[in-house]
N, C-alpha and C positions, 0 to 999 in steps of 0.2 A: 746607071739609071738615066733614062731620057727625061729631061725636064722641060717644062714650058714656062713662059713668063706668067707670074701670078695674075697679071691683068687679063691675059687671054683665058685663063681658067675661070675667073670671075665673070668675064663677059659671057662665057658659055652658061655659067650658073644662072645669070640673070635671064638669059633666053629660055632656060628650062624651069624658071620659077623658084630656084633654090634660094634666091635672095630673101624670100619670105621666111624660109626655115632658119636662115642666118639671123634674121631679125628676132624671131622667137627665141632662138638659142642664146642670144646675147642680151636679151631684154633685162634680166635680173641684174647682171653686172653693170650694164649701161645705166640702169636706174640709180645705182649707187654712185656712179661717176657723175651723173647729172645732179644728183642731190648735193654732192660736194660743190659743184659749180654754183648751184642756186643758193647754197648757204653763203658762199662768198659774195654773191650778188646781194643777198639780203643784208649782209653786214655793211656793204659799201653804199647801198641805196642809190646806185648810179646806173644809168642806162649802159648797156654793154653790147659789144660785138663778139661774134663767135664763128669759128670755123671747125668743120668736122672733116678730118683727113682720112680718106678711105671711106667715103660716105655711103657707098653702095646705092640703094634706091632712095636715099635721102631721109630715112625715117628719123634719125637723130636730129638732123637739121630742122625738121618740122617740129620736133619737141622743143628745140631751142627757140624757134620762132614764136611758139605759143606763150613763152614767158612774157609777162607784161612789160618788163624792163629791157627786152631785147630789141635793139634798133637795127640790127643787121646780122644775118646768118648766111653762111656760105658753105657749100660742100665741094669736095675735090675727090675725084676718083680716076683711076687709069683705065677702067673697063668701060668701053663705049656703051654697051647695053645697059649698064647700071646707071650712067648719067642720063641716058635716054628715058629710062623709067622714072628717074627722079624728076626730070622736066615734065613728063606727062602727068605726074601726080601733083606737082607743086609749081605754080607760076609765080609765087611770091618771094622765092629765094634764088640765089645765084648758084648754079651748079656748073663746075668746070671740069672738062676732060683734060687731064694732064698727067704727065709722068714725073715722079719725084726721084731724086732730089733736084732735077733740073728746073722745075717750075718755081717761079716766085709769084706770090699773090698780088704784089703791087700795093699792099696796105698791111697794117698790123692789127692784131686782134687783142681783145681783153682776155679771151679764153680760147684755147685750142683743145679740142676733144679728138681722140682717135682710139678706135677699138679694132684690134686684130689687123693692124697694118704694118707696124714698124719692123717686125722681123722678116718681112718679105724683101727688105732692102739688103744689098750686099754689105753696106756699111751703115747700120742704124745709128751708130755713135755719131757719125757725121751729120745725120738728119736731126738728131737731138740738138746739136750745136746750131744748126740752121734755124730750127724752131725757136731756140732761145734768142739768137742774135737778130734774126730777120723777120720773124713772124709775129712776135709778141710785143705789145707796148710795155714800157717800164711798169713793173708791178703786175703784169699779166700772168695768168696761170696756164700751164699745160697739164692735161689730165689724160693719161694714156693707159689703155688696158691691153694685155697680151695673154694668150692662153698657151703659147708654145715657149717653154723655158725648161732649163735642165732638170729642175726639181719636179716638174710635172711629167712623170715618166710615160704616161699614156700618150703624150704629145710627141714623143721622140720618133715615133714611126710615121708621123704625118708627112714629112717631106717625100718619102717614098710612096706613101699611099695616095697623096694628092698629085704628086709628080711635079713639085716645084721646089726650088731652093729656099731654105729657111735659115736664118741666122740664129743658131742656138746659143743662148747665154744663160749663165746662172743668175740667181736673184742678186747676188753680190756684184756680179759684172754689170748688170743693169743699173744697180744703184750707183756704182762708180761712174758709169757713163753719164748719168744725170748730173752728178756732182761735177764731173770734168767739163760738161757742157756749160756750166755756170749757174745751174738752178739752185735756189735756196729754199728754205722752209720745206724741205723734201719730206713727203709722206708716202707711205706704201701700205697696202693691205691686200688681202685676198678677197675678191668680191664674188658675188653670185649665190649667196645664201649658204646654208649648212654644208652643201656638197659642192660649193663653188671652187673654181680653180683659176679664175682670172686674176693675174698679177697686175695690180694697178699702182702706178706712180703718179703723184701730183707734185709739181714743183713750180716755184714762182720766179719770175725774172727780176 
């Protein structure tokens, strides 16, 4: 199977307007993930910073920015057209075109959000360790959702259908990866409503 870098595929999708469909398709799951973050913010009653990894056109960053306690929000994506769209829509947040795991943000965050990014990496376990060690403040939270995993059988044909490599892991393998990366207070659930399939993990540094 001929494969392309996922960033190239998503660059083309942004040019074709498919980013809007991705936003709608992920909205229910992301709403649950943001609710989790905002509940932690409510409990802490402290201003917070946040980063969305694989931010696409910036729609999650904009939701983070709208929270009254958010003092900084940043988005990172490897698809040039996605970052261009994000900057066109939103001048109040920072959007960075970068490839991971090589990129380092130069600061740490209270919350790290990511939806449908991690399994596009060859070694997502290493990225989780970097998130824990280098991206989060002490006590910070990572909240990450994925739709491609071994138990979600419909997703197993995606690598061939989309034409990109995907790291397929079981739920237990993902859980082990989070624990091995050093996260504590680990929580997991299936998000997206009654027919949802998004596997979400949330862990604290």
